[in-house]
C-alpha positions as CSV (number, residue, x, y, z in Angstrom):
1,M,-8.8,-26.4,-2.3
2,M,-7.4,-26.8,-5.9
3,K,-4.1,-24.8,-6.5
4,R,-2.8,-23.7,-9.8
5,A,0.5,-22.9,-11.0
6,Y,1.1,-20.3,-13.9
7,Q,4.3,-19.9,-15.6
8,E,4.9,-16.4,-17.1
9,R,7.7,-14.7,-19.0
10,F,8.5,-10.9,-18.7
11,Y,9.7,-9.0,-21.7
12,P,11.2,-5.8,-20.3
13,T,11.9,-2.6,-22.4
14,A,15.7,-1.7,-22.7
15,E,15.1,0.8,-19.9
16,Q,13.6,-1.7,-17.6
17,A,16.3,-4.3,-18.5
18,E,19.2,-1.8,-17.6
19,L,17.6,-1.0,-14.5
20,L,17.0,-4.6,-13.7
21,A,20.7,-5.3,-14.4
22,R,21.7,-2.3,-12.2
23,S,19.4,-3.5,-9.3
24,F,20.7,-7.2,-9.6
25,G,24.3,-6.1,-9.7
26,C,23.6,-3.7,-6.5
27,A,21.9,-6.6,-4.8
28,R,24.9,-9.0,-5.4
29,F,27.4,-6.4,-4.3
30,V,25.6,-5.8,-1.0
31,W,25.4,-9.6,-0.5
32,N,29.0,-10.5,-1.0
33,N,30.1,-7.4,1.0
34,T,27.9,-8.2,3.9
35,L,28.9,-11.9,3.8
36,K,32.8,-11.0,3.7
37,H,32.1,-8.5,6.6
38,R,30.2,-10.9,8.8
39,T,32.8,-14.0,8.0
40,D,35.4,-11.5,8.8
41,A,34.3,-10.6,12.2
42,F,33.6,-14.2,13.2
43,Y,36.9,-15.7,12.6
44,Q,39.0,-12.8,13.7
45,N,37.2,-11.7,16.6
46,G,34.8,-14.7,17.3
47,E,32.0,-12.0,16.8
48,V,28.6,-12.8,15.5
49,I,26.9,-9.9,13.9
50,P,22.9,-9.9,14.1
51,H,20.9,-9.0,11.3
52,S,19.9,-6.0,12.9
53,A,23.3,-4.6,12.8
54,L,23.8,-5.5,9.1
55,E,20.7,-3.7,8.0
56,K,21.9,-0.4,9.9
57,R,25.1,-1.0,8.0
58,L,23.5,-0.5,4.7
59,V,23.2,2.9,5.3
60,Q,27.1,3.2,5.5
61,L,27.4,1.4,2.5
62,K,25.1,3.6,0.6
63,Q,27.2,6.6,1.7
64,D,30.5,4.7,0.6
65,F,29.3,3.6,-2.4
66,S,27.1,6.3,-3.7
67,W,25.9,4.3,-7.1
68,L,24.1,1.8,-4.8
69,N,21.6,5.0,-4.3
70,E,20.7,4.6,-8.2
71,V,18.5,1.7,-7.3
72,S,17.3,2.5,-3.9
73,S,13.6,3.1,-5.3
74,V,13.2,-0.2,-7.0
75,T,11.1,-1.5,-4.0
76,S,8.1,0.6,-5.4
77,D,7.5,2.2,-8.6
78,G,5.6,4.9,-7.1
79,F,2.4,4.1,-8.8
80,K,-0.6,5.5,-7.1
81,S,-4.0,4.6,-8.3
82,G,-5.6,7.7,-6.6
83,N,-9.3,8.1,-5.3
84,P,-11.9,8.3,-8.1
85,K,-14.3,10.4,-5.9
86,Y,-17.4,9.5,-7.5
87,I,-19.6,11.4,-4.8
88,K,-17.6,14.7,-5.7
89,Q,-18.3,13.9,-9.5
90,Y,-22.2,13.9,-8.8
91,E,-22.3,16.1,-5.8
92,A,-23.6,19.4,-7.4
93,K,-26.5,17.4,-9.5
94,L,-27.3,15.4,-6.4
95,A,-27.4,18.8,-4.3
96,Y,-29.6,20.2,-7.0
97,L,-32.0,17.4,-6.8
98,Q,-32.3,17.2,-3.3
99,R,-32.8,20.9,-3.1
100,K,-35.8,20.7,-5.6
101,L,-37.1,17.4,-3.6
102,A,-37.2,19.3,-0.2
103,K,-39.7,21.7,-1.8
104,K,-42.2,19.3,-3.2
105,R,-45.3,18.6,-1.3
106,K,-45.0,15.3,0.4
107,G,-47.1,12.6,-1.6
108,S,-47.3,14.4,-4.6
109,R,-46.5,12.9,-7.9
110,N,-43.6,15.5,-8.5
111,R,-42.1,14.7,-5.3
112,N,-42.3,11.0,-6.1
113,K,-40.6,11.7,-9.9
114,L,-37.6,13.6,-7.9
115,R,-37.2,11.0,-5.2
116,L,-36.6,8.3,-8.0
117,K,-34.1,11.0,-9.8
118,V,-32.3,11.2,-6.7
119,A,-32.2,7.5,-6.0
120,R,-31.0,6.9,-9.6
121,V,-27.8,9.2,-9.2
122,H,-27.0,7.3,-5.6
123,T,-27.3,4.1,-7.6
124,K,-24.9,5.6,-10.3
125,I,-22.6,6.2,-7.5
126,A,-22.6,2.8,-6.0
127,D,-22.4,1.2,-9.4
128,C,-19.2,3.4,-10.7
129,R,-17.5,2.7,-7.1
130,R,-18.1,-1.1,-7.3
131,D,-17.0,-1.1,-10.9
132,A,-13.9,0.7,-10.1
133,T,-13.3,-1.5,-7.0
134,H,-13.9,-4.6,-9.0
135,K,-11.2,-3.6,-11.5
136,A,-8.6,-2.6,-9.1
137,T,-8.7,-5.7,-7.0
138,R,-8.8,-8.1,-10.2
139,T,-5.4,-6.2,-11.6
140,L,-3.7,-6.4,-8.1
141,I,-4.7,-10.2,-7.9
142,N,-3.7,-11.0,-11.4
143,E,-0.3,-9.3,-11.3
144,N,0.9,-10.2,-7.7
145,Q,1.4,-13.3,-5.9
146,V,1.2,-11.4,-2.3
147,V,-0.7,-8.5,-1.6
148,C,-0.2,-6.4,1.7
149,V,-2.8,-4.2,3.1
150,E,-3.4,-2.3,6.1
151,S,-6.2,-3.0,8.5
152,L,-8.2,0.1,8.8
153,A,-10.8,1.1,11.2
154,V,-13.2,2.5,8.5
155,K,-16.3,3.0,10.7
156,N,-14.0,5.1,12.8
157,M,-12.4,7.0,10.0
158,I,-15.6,7.9,8.2
159,K,-16.7,9.9,11.1
160,H,-14.4,12.5,10.3
161,P,-16.3,15.5,9.1
162,R,-13.9,16.7,6.4
163,L,-13.0,13.2,5.1
164,A,-15.9,11.4,5.2
165,K,-16.8,11.4,1.7
166,P,-13.4,10.7,0.3
167,I,-13.1,7.7,2.8
168,A,-16.5,6.4,1.7
169,D,-15.6,6.8,-2.1
170,A,-12.4,4.5,-1.4
171,N,-14.7,1.7,-0.7
172,W,-11.9,0.1,1.6
173,G,-14.0,-2.6,3.2
174,E,-15.2,-3.6,0.1
175,F,-11.8,-3.4,-1.6
176,V,-10.1,-5.6,1.0
177,R,-13.0,-8.0,1.0
178,Q,-12.8,-8.5,-2.8
179,L,-8.9,-8.9,-2.5
180,K,-9.6,-11.8,0.0
181,Y,-12.1,-14.0,-2.2
182,K,-10.5,-13.3,-5.3
183,A,-7.0,-14.1,-3.9
184,Q,-8.7,-17.6,-2.4
185,G,-9.8,-18.6,-6.0
186,V,-6.6,-18.2,-7.9
187,G,-4.1,-19.3,-5.1
188,R,-2.9,-15.8,-4.0
189,T,-2.1,-14.4,-0.7
190,V,-3.4,-11.3,1.1
191,V,-1.6,-10.2,4.4
192,E,-3.2,-7.5,6.4
193,I,-1.2,-5.5,8.5
194,D,-2.2,-4.3,12.1
195,R,-3.6,-0.9,12.1
196,G,-1.1,0.2,15.1
197,F,1.8,-0.2,13.0
198,P,3.4,2.8,12.2
199,N,3.9,2.7,8.2
200,S,3.4,6.5,7.4
201,K,5.6,7.9,10.2
202,R,8.6,4.9,9.7
203,C,11.5,5.6,7.5
204,P,11.5,2.9,4.9
205,T,15.1,3.3,3.9
206,P,17.0,0.0,4.5
207,G,19.0,-0.3,7.7
208,C,17.3,3.2,8.8
209,G,13.8,2.5,10.4
210,H,13.7,5.9,12.1
211,I,9.9,6.3,13.6
212,N,8.6,10.3,13.8
213,E,6.8,10.9,16.8
214,T,4.3,13.0,15.0
215,L,3.2,13.4,11.2
216,P,0.1,15.6,10.5
217,L,-2.0,14.4,8.0
218,E,-1.4,17.5,5.7
219,V,2.5,16.5,5.4
220,R,2.5,14.7,2.3
221,E,6.5,14.5,2.1
222,W,9.0,14.3,4.6
223,R,12.8,14.2,5.1
224,C,14.1,11.5,7.8
225,P,16.0,13.2,10.6
226,S,18.4,10.1,10.9
227,C,19.3,9.3,7.3
228,G,18.4,12.3,5.3
229,S,16.0,10.5,3.1
230,V,13.3,12.5,1.7
231,H,9.9,10.3,1.3
232,D,6.5,10.7,-0.4
233,R,4.4,9.9,2.5
234,D,2.0,7.4,0.7
235,I,5.1,5.7,-1.1
236,A,6.7,5.5,2.1
237,A,3.6,3.7,3.8
238,A,3.3,1.3,0.8
239,I,7.0,0.3,1.2
240,N,6.6,-0.3,5.0
241,I,3.4,-2.3,4.6
242,K,4.9,-4.4,2.2
243,T,8.0,-5.1,4.2
244,A,5.8,-5.9,7.4
245,G,3.6,-7.9,5.5
246,L,6.3,-10.2,3.6
247,A,8.0,-10.5,7.2
248,G,4.9,-11.6,8.8
249,L,4.3,-14.0,6.0
250,A,7.9,-15.6,6.4
251,S,7.4,-16.0,9.9
252,G,4.0,-17.8,9.6
253,A,2.2,-14.2,10.3
254,T,3.0,-14.6,14.1
255,G,6.8,-13.4,14.5
256,T,6.5,-9.9,13.9
257,G,3.6,-8.6,15.8
258,A,2.6,-6.8,12.7
259,T,0.5,-9.0,10.8
260,A,-2.9,-9.1,11.8
261,G,-4.1,-12.0,9.3
262,V,-3.4,-14.0,6.5
263,V,-5.5,-15.1,3.6
264,A,-4.1,-17.7,1.1
């Protein structure tokens, strides 16, 4: 497979440039502070501090230097694409046509006309869903070198009586399929995270990682009992999926146990 390289230049706005400068400054401070802490521990006490302990130390650093919290959310911009819910948009029209269809005599010309109308509505829903999926996957592939997604059991999820229609509208199986083949065409990478990974229940704050025992689906925002951070359920899940995906990719997709597959 031929690989292509793209060189791009980013022109940030004044606000973005300021945020980037603060982010780089915070990253530089944390790196130097952590390096000194680890070096002093080795030369003074002969102690080798593991990375897990250094990650936990970040929580204390953010408490000691409150300005580090100003850039704590740069890992994710909080953007949510949402679910277009095309079935819901056409649900009333579809139900009306299906009720009329049920009343027509089988084999009659009027029944056949209504049957075609119902079929056209279903085709419209499928076309809208396919178009939205193509646009979203193309944007993700064009704007990112690596895309991390969760491997979901869609066939099992769609059995839920209340969530079946929204799940079907999300078109998740086709969404991931398109990501994979589009990524292969332009040299991007798609990483799938194992569905057992607690992405929604895990605190994404660096150095924390607390995992809630339970987190009902109706809870959309929660406070970590360990570090006190407040998280949007979806954004926290996205950050955790990204972290696990990149970690699995760096370790050859086998070292973390959280990565189900990698497509490059």
